[in-house]
N, CA and C atoms as an extended XYZ file, in Angstrom:
228
Properties=species:S:1:pos:R:3:atomname:S:1:resname:S:1:resid:I:1 pbc="F F F"
N        26.367      121.435      102.857 N   MET     1
C        27.470      122.038      102.143 CA  MET     1
C        26.977      123.264      101.371 C   MET     1
N        25.745      123.250      100.940 N   ARG     2
C        25.182      124.378      100.204 CA  ARG     2
C        25.211      125.652      101.047 C   ARG     2
N        24.902      125.535      102.345 N   LEU     3
C        24.928      126.701      103.233 CA  LEU     3
C        26.342      127.270      103.353 C   LEU     3
N        27.337      126.403      103.464 N   LEU     4
C        28.722      126.852      103.584 CA  LEU     4
C        29.177      127.588      102.332 C   LEU     4
N        28.930      127.002      101.180 N   VAL     5
C        29.339      127.611       99.913 CA  VAL     5
C        28.563      128.901       99.668 C   VAL     5
N        27.266      128.897       99.942 N   GLY     6
C        26.457      130.099       99.757 CA  GLY     6
C        26.948      131.263      100.599 C   GLY     6
N        27.319      130.991      101.842 N   ALA     7
C        27.832      132.042      102.729 CA  ALA     7
C        29.154      132.592      102.204 C   ALA     7
N        30.009      131.721      101.681 N   ALA     8
C        31.295      132.171      101.134 CA  ALA     8
C        31.087      133.035       99.892 C   ALA     8
N        30.155      132.665       99.044 N   VAL     9
C        29.866      133.448       97.846 CA  VAL     9
C        29.330      134.824       98.234 C   VAL     9
N        28.497      134.878       99.267 N   GLU    10
C        27.930      136.154       99.725 CA  GLU    10
C        28.993      137.105      100.256 C   GLU    10
N        30.165      136.588      100.649 N   ASP    11
C        31.247      137.454      101.113 CA  ASP    11
C        31.770      138.356       99.998 C   ASP    11
N        31.539      137.981       98.736 N   GLY    12
C        31.922      138.822       97.612 CA  GLY    12
C        33.367      138.705       97.171 C   GLY    12
N        34.060      137.687       97.611 N   GLY    13
C        35.445      137.501       97.191 CA  GLY    13
C        35.538      137.070       95.731 C   GLY    13
N        36.728      137.137       95.189 N   GLY    14
C        36.946      136.755       93.802 CA  GLY    14
C        36.905      135.254       93.579 C   GLY    14
N        37.103      134.473       94.648 N   ARG    15
C        37.067      133.006       94.532 CA  ARG    15
C        36.838      132.403       95.909 C   ARG    15
N        36.477      131.130       95.925 N   ILE    16
C        36.336      130.382       97.177 CA  ILE    16
C        37.106      129.076       97.029 C   ILE    16
N        37.484      128.487       98.148 N   SER    17
C        38.129      127.176       98.171 CA  SER    17
C        37.279      126.248       99.017 C   SER    17
N        37.166      125.012       98.577 N   LEU    18
C        36.428      123.986       99.291 CA  LEU    18
C        37.404      122.870       99.639 C   LEU    18
N        37.447      122.515      100.922 N   HIS    19
C        38.355      121.468      101.396 CA  HIS    19
C        37.528      120.385      102.077 C   HIS    19
N        37.849      119.128      101.774 N   LEU    20
C        37.135      117.980      102.340 CA  LEU    20
C        38.134      117.007      102.954 C   LEU    20
N        37.762      116.426      104.096 N   ALA    21
C        38.575      115.394      104.726 CA  ALA    21
C        37.641      114.440      105.453 C   ALA    21
N        38.059      113.179      105.585 N   ASP    22
C        37.237      112.229      106.335 CA  ASP    22
C        38.111      111.386      107.247 C   ASP    22
N        37.510      110.983      108.362 N   GLN    23
C        38.181      110.120      109.328 CA  GLN    23
C        37.147      109.618      110.321 C   GLN    23
N        37.238      108.363      110.679 N   ASP    24
C        36.395      107.767      111.717 CA  ASP    24
C        34.908      108.068      111.522 C   ASP    24
N        34.407      107.848      110.322 N   ARG    25
C        32.992      108.032      109.981 CA  ARG    25
C        32.510      109.471      110.189 C   ARG    25
N        33.433      110.414      110.007 N   GLN    26
C        33.082      111.825      110.027 CA  GLN    26
C        33.749      112.500      108.829 C   GLN    26
N        33.117      113.557      108.334 N   ALA    27
C        33.676      114.316      107.221 CA  ALA    27
C        33.770      115.783      107.631 C   ALA    27
N        34.905      116.378      107.348 N   LEU    28
C        35.103      117.802      107.594 CA  LEU    28
C        34.953      118.530      106.265 C   LEU    28
N        34.078      119.525      106.237 N   VAL    29
C        33.884      120.375      105.063 CA  VAL    29
C        34.279      121.786      105.482 C   VAL    29
N        35.257      122.355      104.785 N   LEU    30
C        35.724      123.695      105.090 CA  LEU    30
C        35.654      124.526      103.815 C   LEU    30
N        35.072      125.709      103.931 N   VAL    31
C        34.973      126.618      102.793 CA  VAL    31
C        35.665      127.920      103.178 C   VAL    31
N        36.564      128.384      102.311 N   LEU    32
C        37.297      129.620      102.540 CA  LEU    32
C        36.908      130.629      101.473 C   LEU    32
N        36.443      131.806      101.906 N   SER    33
C        36.189      132.896      100.958 CA  SER    33
C        37.421      133.788      100.986 C   SER    33
N        38.045      133.948       99.871 N   HIS    34
C        39.307      134.690       99.785 CA  HIS    34
C        39.043      136.188       99.783 C   HIS    34
N        38.920      136.745      100.978 N   GLN    35
C        38.686      138.174      101.195 CA  GLN    35
C        39.717      138.646      102.193 C   GLN    35
N        40.789      139.214      101.739 N   SER    36
C        41.848      139.679      102.626 CA  SER    36
C        41.377      140.849      103.478 C   SER    36
N        41.664      140.778      104.781 N   GLY    37
C        41.361      141.870      105.686 CA  GLY    37
C        39.891      142.087      105.975 C   GLY    37
N        39.089      141.097      105.735 N   GLN    38
C        37.649      141.228      105.958 CA  GLN    38
C        37.330      141.324      107.445 C   GLN    38
N        36.480      142.250      107.805 N   ALA    39
C        36.079      142.416      109.204 CA  ALA    39
C        35.176      141.272      109.633 C   ALA    39
N        35.284      140.825      110.887 N   PRO    40
C        34.397      139.766      111.378 CA  PRO    40
C        32.935      140.209      111.337 C   PRO    40
N        32.087      139.275      111.017 N   VAL    41
C        30.646      139.513      110.940 CA  VAL    41
C        29.969      138.539      111.897 C   VAL    41
N        28.886      138.950      112.509 N   GLU    42
C        28.131      138.078      113.411 CA  GLU    42
C        27.616      136.866      112.635 C   GLU    42
N        27.968      135.671      113.081 N   ASP    43
C        27.594      134.441      112.384 CA  ASP    43
C        26.658      133.557      113.193 C   ASP    43
N        26.096      134.039      114.294 N   SER    44
C        25.289      133.166      115.137 CA  SER    44
C        24.071      132.622      114.390 C   SER    44
N        23.414      133.428      113.568 N   HIS    45
C        22.259      132.948      112.795 CA  HIS    45
C        22.702      131.903      111.771 C   HIS    45
N        23.824      132.158      111.098 N   PHE    46
C        24.353      131.203      110.125 CA  PHE    46
C        24.680      129.873      110.796 C   PHE    46
N        25.365      129.917      111.946 N   LEU    47
C        25.750      128.683      112.639 CA  LEU    47
C        24.528      127.924      113.135 C   LEU    47
N        23.510      128.632      113.594 N   THR    48
C        22.268      127.983      114.025 CA  THR    48
C        21.600      127.283      112.854 C   THR    48
N        21.556      127.942      111.704 N   SER    49
C        20.966      127.341      110.498 CA  SER    49
C        21.756      126.122      110.051 C   SER    49
N        23.069      126.225      110.109 N   LEU    50
C        23.922      125.115      109.704 CA  LEU    50
C        23.733      123.919      110.631 C   LEU    50
N        23.707      124.153      111.935 N   ALA    51
C        23.525      123.065      112.902 CA  ALA    51
C        22.166      122.400      112.735 C   ALA    51
N        21.157      123.162      112.338 N   ALA    52
C        19.813      122.614      112.153 CA  ALA    52
C        19.691      121.785      110.877 C   ALA    52
N        20.687      121.849      110.015 N   ALA    53
C        20.633      121.123      108.740 CA  ALA    53
C        20.720      119.615      108.929 C   ALA    53
N        21.124      119.147      110.103 N   GLY    54
C        21.172      117.717      110.386 CA  GLY    54
C        22.547      117.122      110.160 C   GLY    54
N        22.864      116.089      110.898 N   SER    55
C        24.119      115.340      110.823 CA  SER    55
C        25.350      116.173      111.142 C   SER    55
N        25.179      117.345      111.745 N   ILE    56
C        26.306      118.215      112.067 CA  ILE    56
C        26.776      117.903      113.492 C   ILE    56
N        28.017      117.439      113.616 N   ALA    57
C        28.585      117.168      114.930 CA  ALA    57
C        29.137      118.449      115.540 C   ALA    57
N        29.657      119.334      114.689 N   SER    58
C        30.250      120.582      115.143 CA  SER    58
C        30.377      121.515      113.947 C   SER    58
N        30.409      122.832      114.207 N   CYS    59
C        30.588      123.792      113.120 CA  CYS    59
C        31.173      125.073      113.680 C   CYS    59
N        31.733      125.909      112.803 N   GLY    60
C        32.321      127.148      113.272 CA  GLY    60
C        32.730      128.051      112.137 C   GLY    60
N        33.247      129.198      112.513 N   THR    61
C        33.708      130.193      111.545 CA  THR    61
C        34.816      131.023      112.177 C   THR    61
N        35.753      131.477      111.375 N   ASP    62
C        36.770      132.409      111.834 CA  ASP    62
C        37.310      133.192      110.651 C   ASP    62
N        38.079      134.231      110.953 N   THR    63
C        38.661      135.080      109.924 CA  THR    63
C        40.176      135.064      110.081 C   THR    63
N        40.880      134.948      108.959 N   SER    64
C        42.340      134.953      108.975 CA  SER    64
C        42.831      135.882      107.869 C   SER    64
N        44.124      135.951      107.701 N   ALA    65
C        44.703      136.778      106.641 CA  ALA    65
C        44.280      136.298      105.251 C   ALA    65
N        43.978      135.003      105.122 N   ASP    66
C        43.562      134.431      103.835 CA  ASP    66
C        42.108      134.725      103.506 C   ASP    66
N        41.312      135.037      104.509 N   GLY    67
C        39.887      135.260      104.296 CA  GLY    67
C        39.069      134.658      105.416 C   GLY    67
N        37.835      134.373      105.119 N   ARG    68
C        36.888      133.876      106.111 CA  ARG    68
C        36.697      132.370      105.951 C   ARG    68
N        36.875      131.618      107.023 N   ARG    69
C        36.679      130.159      106.996 CA  ARG    69
C        35.386      129.810      107.691 C   ARG    69
N        34.643      128.930      107.066 N   ARG    70
C        33.448      128.341      107.687 CA  ARG    70
C        33.596      126.833      107.533 C   ARG    70
N        33.261      126.102      108.576 N   TRP    71
C        33.451      124.659      108.524 CA  TRP    71
C        32.340      123.929      109.258 C   TRP    71
N        32.185      122.662      108.873 N   ALA    72
C        31.234      121.777      109.539 CA  ALA    72
C        31.832      120.378      109.597 C   ALA    72
N        31.649      119.722      110.724 N   LEU    73
C        32.063      118.328      110.905 CA  LEU    73
C        30.780      117.496      110.856 C   LEU    73
N        30.688      116.647      109.857 N   LEU    74
C        29.474      115.855      109.613 CA  LEU    74
C        29.667      114.424      110.075 C   LEU    74
N        28.658      113.864      110.691 N   THR    75
C        28.653      112.442      111.040 CA  THR    75
C        28.124      111.671      109.845 C   THR    75
N        28.900      110.685      109.397 N   LEU    76
C        28.494      109.904      108.221 CA  LEU    76
C        27.712      108.671      108.611 C   LEU    76
C-alpha cells in the first residue's frame, strides 16, 4: 500500500483518496490522485515494483477525469 500512496503523492495533486474492499480472501486497494486532465505516464516500472512486493494477484493504473487511479488486488 505504501507504493500506491507514494505514487499518488508524487503526482502532486492537492489530495488523494484511498479505497479498500474485500471479498473471497482478497483485498482491493485503490488510490486516486486528484489531478484533473493529467497526461498518462509510463507506469511499467511502477507496476513491476508493485507486483514484486508480494501477495499481489493483479495490479494496474489508468487515468480518468477525476485523476490517476492505481490499484492492487491482494491475496489475503
